[in-house]
C-alpha positions as CSV (number, residue, x, y, z in Angstrom):
1,X,72.9,67.9,42.4
2,X,75.3,70.8,42.2
3,X,78.9,70.3,41.8
4,X,79.8,70.7,45.4
5,X,77.1,67.9,46.2
6,X,78.5,65.6,43.6
7,X,82.1,66.0,45.0
8,X,80.9,65.2,48.6
9,X,78.8,62.5,47.6
10,X,81.7,60.7,45.6
11,X,84.1,61.4,48.3
12,X,82.0,60.3,51.3
13,X,79.2,58.3,49.9
14,X,76.5,60.3,51.6
15,X,74.9,63.8,51.8
16,X,73.0,65.4,54.7
17,X,70.2,67.6,53.2
18,X,69.0,70.1,55.6
19,X,65.3,71.1,55.5
20,X,64.5,69.2,52.4
21,X,60.9,68.6,53.6
22,X,58.7,71.6,54.6
23,X,57.5,71.9,58.0
24,X,53.8,71.4,57.2
25,X,54.6,68.3,55.4
26,X,56.6,67.0,58.1
27,X,53.8,67.5,60.7
28,X,51.4,65.6,58.4
29,X,53.9,62.8,57.8
30,X,54.8,62.4,61.4
31,X,51.1,62.2,62.6
32,X,50.3,59.7,59.8
33,X,53.4,57.4,60.9
34,X,52.2,57.4,64.4
35,X,48.7,56.5,63.4
36,X,49.9,53.6,61.1
37,X,52.3,52.5,64.0
38,X,49.4,52.4,66.5
39,X,47.1,50.4,64.0
40,X,49.9,47.9,63.0
41,X,50.8,47.1,66.5
42,X,47.3,46.5,67.6
43,X,47.0,43.5,65.0
44,X,46.2,40.2,66.6
45,X,49.1,37.9,66.6
46,X,49.0,35.7,63.4
47,X,49.6,32.1,64.2
48,X,50.6,31.4,60.6
49,X,52.7,34.6,59.4
50,X,53.6,34.9,55.8
51,X,56.9,33.8,54.7
52,X,58.7,35.6,51.8
53,X,60.7,33.7,49.1
54,X,63.9,34.7,51.1
55,X,62.6,33.1,54.2
56,X,61.8,36.0,56.3
57,X,58.4,36.2,58.1
58,X,56.1,39.0,58.0
59,X,52.4,40.0,58.8
60,X,50.1,41.5,56.2
61,X,48.0,44.4,57.5
62,X,45.3,44.1,54.9
63,X,43.4,47.1,56.0
64,X,46.2,49.5,55.6
65,X,47.9,47.6,52.9
66,X,51.4,47.3,54.6
67,X,53.7,44.4,55.5
68,X,55.1,44.3,59.0
69,X,58.3,43.0,60.4
70,X,59.5,43.0,64.1
71,X,57.8,44.1,67.2
72,X,56.9,47.2,69.2
73,X,59.0,46.6,72.3
74,X,61.9,47.7,74.1
75,X,65.1,47.3,72.1
76,X,63.0,46.4,69.1
77,X,62.5,47.6,65.6
78,X,59.1,47.8,64.1
79,X,59.5,47.9,60.2
80,X,56.4,48.8,58.1
81,X,56.9,48.3,54.4
82,X,55.0,49.6,51.4
83,X,53.6,52.5,53.3
84,X,52.3,54.1,50.2
85,X,49.3,51.9,50.5
86,X,48.4,53.2,53.9
87,X,47.6,57.0,53.2
88,X,47.8,59.4,50.2
89,X,49.9,61.8,52.2
90,X,53.0,59.7,51.3
91,X,52.4,60.3,47.5
92,X,54.5,63.4,47.5
93,X,57.6,61.5,48.5
94,X,57.3,59.2,45.4
95,X,58.6,61.9,43.1
96,X,59.6,64.7,45.4
97,X,61.4,67.2,43.1
98,X,64.5,67.7,45.2
99,X,65.1,64.0,45.7
100,X,64.6,63.2,42.1
101,X,67.1,65.8,41.1
102,X,69.7,64.0,43.1
103,X,68.7,60.6,42.3
104,X,68.8,61.1,38.6
105,X,72.3,62.5,38.8
106,X,73.6,59.3,40.1
107,X,71.4,56.5,38.9
108,X,71.5,55.7,35.2
109,X,68.7,54.2,33.1
110,X,65.1,54.9,34.0
111,X,64.9,55.2,37.7
112,X,62.3,53.2,39.8
113,X,61.5,52.7,43.4
114,X,62.8,49.6,45.1
115,X,62.4,50.2,48.7
116,X,59.9,51.9,50.9
117,X,59.7,51.4,54.8
118,X,58.7,53.2,58.0
119,X,61.5,52.2,60.3
120,X,60.7,52.6,63.9
121,X,63.3,52.0,66.6
122,X,62.5,51.7,70.3
123,X,64.8,52.6,73.2
124,X,67.6,50.3,73.4
125,X,67.7,49.2,69.8
126,X,70.6,49.6,67.3
127,X,71.0,48.7,63.6
128,X,74.0,46.7,63.0
129,X,76.5,48.1,60.4
130,X,76.4,46.6,57.0
131,X,77.6,47.1,53.4
132,X,81.0,48.7,52.5
133,X,84.1,47.2,50.8
134,X,83.8,44.9,47.9
135,X,80.2,44.2,46.9
136,X,78.4,42.7,44.0
137,X,76.6,44.5,41.0
138,X,73.3,44.8,43.0
139,X,74.5,47.6,45.2
140,X,77.5,48.8,43.6
141,X,79.0,52.4,43.4
142,X,81.3,53.2,40.5
143,X,82.6,56.2,38.4
144,X,83.7,56.5,34.7
145,X,84.0,59.1,32.0
146,X,80.2,59.7,32.4
147,X,80.2,60.4,36.1
148,X,78.7,58.5,39.0
149,X,76.7,55.2,38.4
150,X,74.8,53.8,41.4
151,X,72.7,50.7,41.4
152,X,70.9,51.6,44.6
153,X,70.4,54.8,46.5
154,X,68.3,55.6,49.5
155,X,66.7,58.8,50.9
156,X,65.9,58.8,54.6
157,X,63.6,61.4,55.8
158,X,63.7,62.5,59.4
159,X,60.6,63.7,61.4
160,X,62.1,64.6,64.6
161,X,65.5,65.9,66.1
162,X,67.8,62.9,66.4
163,X,71.1,63.3,68.4
164,X,73.9,60.7,68.5
165,X,72.3,59.3,71.9
166,X,68.8,58.9,70.1
167,X,70.1,56.3,67.8
168,X,71.5,58.5,65.0
169,X,72.1,57.2,61.7
170,X,75.7,56.2,61.2
171,X,78.1,56.0,58.4
172,X,81.8,55.0,57.8
173,X,82.8,57.7,55.2
174,X,84.4,56.5,52.1
175,X,83.8,52.9,52.5
176,X,81.9,52.8,49.3
177,X,85.3,52.8,47.5
178,X,87.1,50.4,49.9
179,X,88.9,47.6,48.3
180,X,88.9,45.5,51.5
181,X,86.2,44.1,53.9
182,X,85.4,46.4,56.7
183,X,86.3,45.3,60.3
184,X,83.0,44.6,62.3
185,X,81.9,45.2,65.8
186,X,78.7,44.1,67.5
187,X,77.6,47.8,68.0
188,X,77.9,50.2,65.1
189,X,79.3,53.0,67.3
190,X,82.3,50.6,67.9
191,X,83.2,50.3,64.2
192,X,86.4,51.9,63.3
193,X,85.7,55.2,61.7
194,X,81.8,55.2,62.3
195,X,80.3,58.7,62.8
196,X,76.7,59.6,63.8
197,X,74.8,62.1,61.7
198,X,72.6,64.4,63.8
199,X,69.6,65.6,62.2
200,X,66.5,67.6,62.7
201,X,62.9,67.4,61.5
202,X,62.5,67.9,57.7
203,X,66.3,66.9,57.2
204,X,67.3,64.0,55.0
205,X,70.3,61.8,54.3
206,X,71.0,60.5,50.9
207,X,73.4,57.7,50.5
208,X,74.6,54.9,48.1
209,X,73.8,51.7,49.5
210,X,77.2,50.4,49.1
211,X,78.5,52.7,51.9
212,X,78.7,51.2,55.2
213,X,76.0,52.3,57.5
214,X,73.9,51.4,60.5
215,X,72.2,53.1,63.5
216,X,73.7,54.0,66.9
217,X,72.0,52.5,70.0
218,X,69.0,54.6,71.0
219,X,69.9,55.5,74.5
220,X,67.5,58.5,74.6
221,X,64.0,58.9,75.7
222,X,62.1,59.0,72.5
223,X,61.1,56.4,69.9
224,X,63.0,57.0,66.5
225,X,60.8,57.1,63.4
226,X,62.1,57.6,59.8
227,X,60.8,57.1,56.3
228,X,63.0,55.2,53.8
229,X,62.5,55.3,50.0
230,X,65.1,53.4,47.8
231,X,65.8,54.2,44.1
232,X,67.7,52.4,41.5
233,X,67.8,51.4,37.7
234,X,64.6,49.9,36.3
235,X,66.2,46.3,36.3
236,X,66.1,46.1,40.0
237,X,63.0,44.8,41.6
238,X,61.7,45.3,45.2
239,X,64.5,45.4,47.9
240,X,61.9,45.2,50.7
241,X,62.3,42.2,53.1
242,X,59.0,40.6,52.2
243,X,59.0,41.1,48.4
244,X,62.9,40.9,48.0
245,X,63.5,40.7,44.1
246,X,59.9,40.6,43.3
247,X,57.6,43.4,41.9
248,X,56.7,46.0,44.5
249,X,53.4,45.6,46.4
250,X,50.9,48.3,45.5
251,X,47.2,47.8,46.2
252,X,44.7,48.5,43.4
253,X,43.3,51.6,45.3
254,X,46.8,53.0,45.4
255,X,47.5,52.3,41.9
256,X,44.3,54.0,40.9
257,X,45.0,57.3,42.6
258,X,48.6,57.5,41.3
259,X,49.3,59.7,38.2
260,X,51.1,58.0,35.3
261,X,54.3,59.5,36.0
262,X,54.3,58.1,39.6
263,X,53.0,54.7,38.4
264,X,56.1,54.4,36.2
265,X,58.3,54.7,39.2
266,X,56.9,51.4,40.4
267,X,57.3,49.4,37.0
268,X,60.4,47.5,37.0
269,X,61.7,46.2,33.7
270,X,60.9,47.5,30.0
271,X,58.0,49.8,30.3
272,X,56.7,49.1,27.0
273,X,55.8,45.7,28.1
274,X,53.7,46.8,31.0
275,X,51.7,49.8,29.9
276,X,49.5,51.2,32.8
277,X,48.9,48.0,34.4
278,X,49.3,47.3,38.2
279,X,52.6,45.5,38.8
280,X,51.7,41.7,38.7
281,X,53.2,38.2,38.4
282,X,54.7,38.0,41.9
283,X,53.7,37.5,45.6
284,X,52.9,41.3,45.9
285,X,50.1,40.7,43.1
286,X,48.6,37.9,45.1
287,X,48.5,40.0,48.3
288,X,46.7,42.8,46.4
289,X,44.4,40.4,45.1
290,X,43.6,38.5,48.3
């Protein structure tokens, strides 16, 4: 993170990073995401879906090793968590150098991954604005004499051109520093100060989770597909819906192919107590074993 990026991130709460991912990787990621989407949507309906400790329901695609929320339908969102398990092509995003340079500039302590999702938004869908204003420690943004200190940041990778009408990612700049709760509206595009961030394939948006953000209504003719990876200090566990505040869900096959450095990015807590073992002691471990 250079000095200009640091200034803009502190001032606005986000950065738009153009051409962060090379075109050949974008092409492979896009093809893989569409394949995973097709396979996940073809699963037979489960009469007894899993329920997370937080009460949300999800389906477990054992063949691909992913946890699924939502539906593939008009106006819907299809959320596919823990996509690392589905294909090794995603491994490059675990510790993508340009991403880690920025993450480590604003997250203190040892950095770990706490969120991973393929977010697919169909025509008519919007993502309601959330966060911003006073917030607890879990997602806070603060500064002190040592610089910026974030407890959760997220990189969103884009695989296609997304204009405002296509359901662009939206932000309300500066709300990561607001002392007052933000006014709300049903649609994120109707919130005071909300702006759409238009992007192209290979672009990425980096932001503090404290920032108020959402997704404009997808009124275009395309399905909008993005890859989200969340990072934070090692004391924070999974922030995925299915495994919230538990250890991340990695299958044994995924764990075996990862380098030691990439494994460390999934080990929440003191690393000396875990060694090189697959994350365990949670619902995620039961899924891996089952």
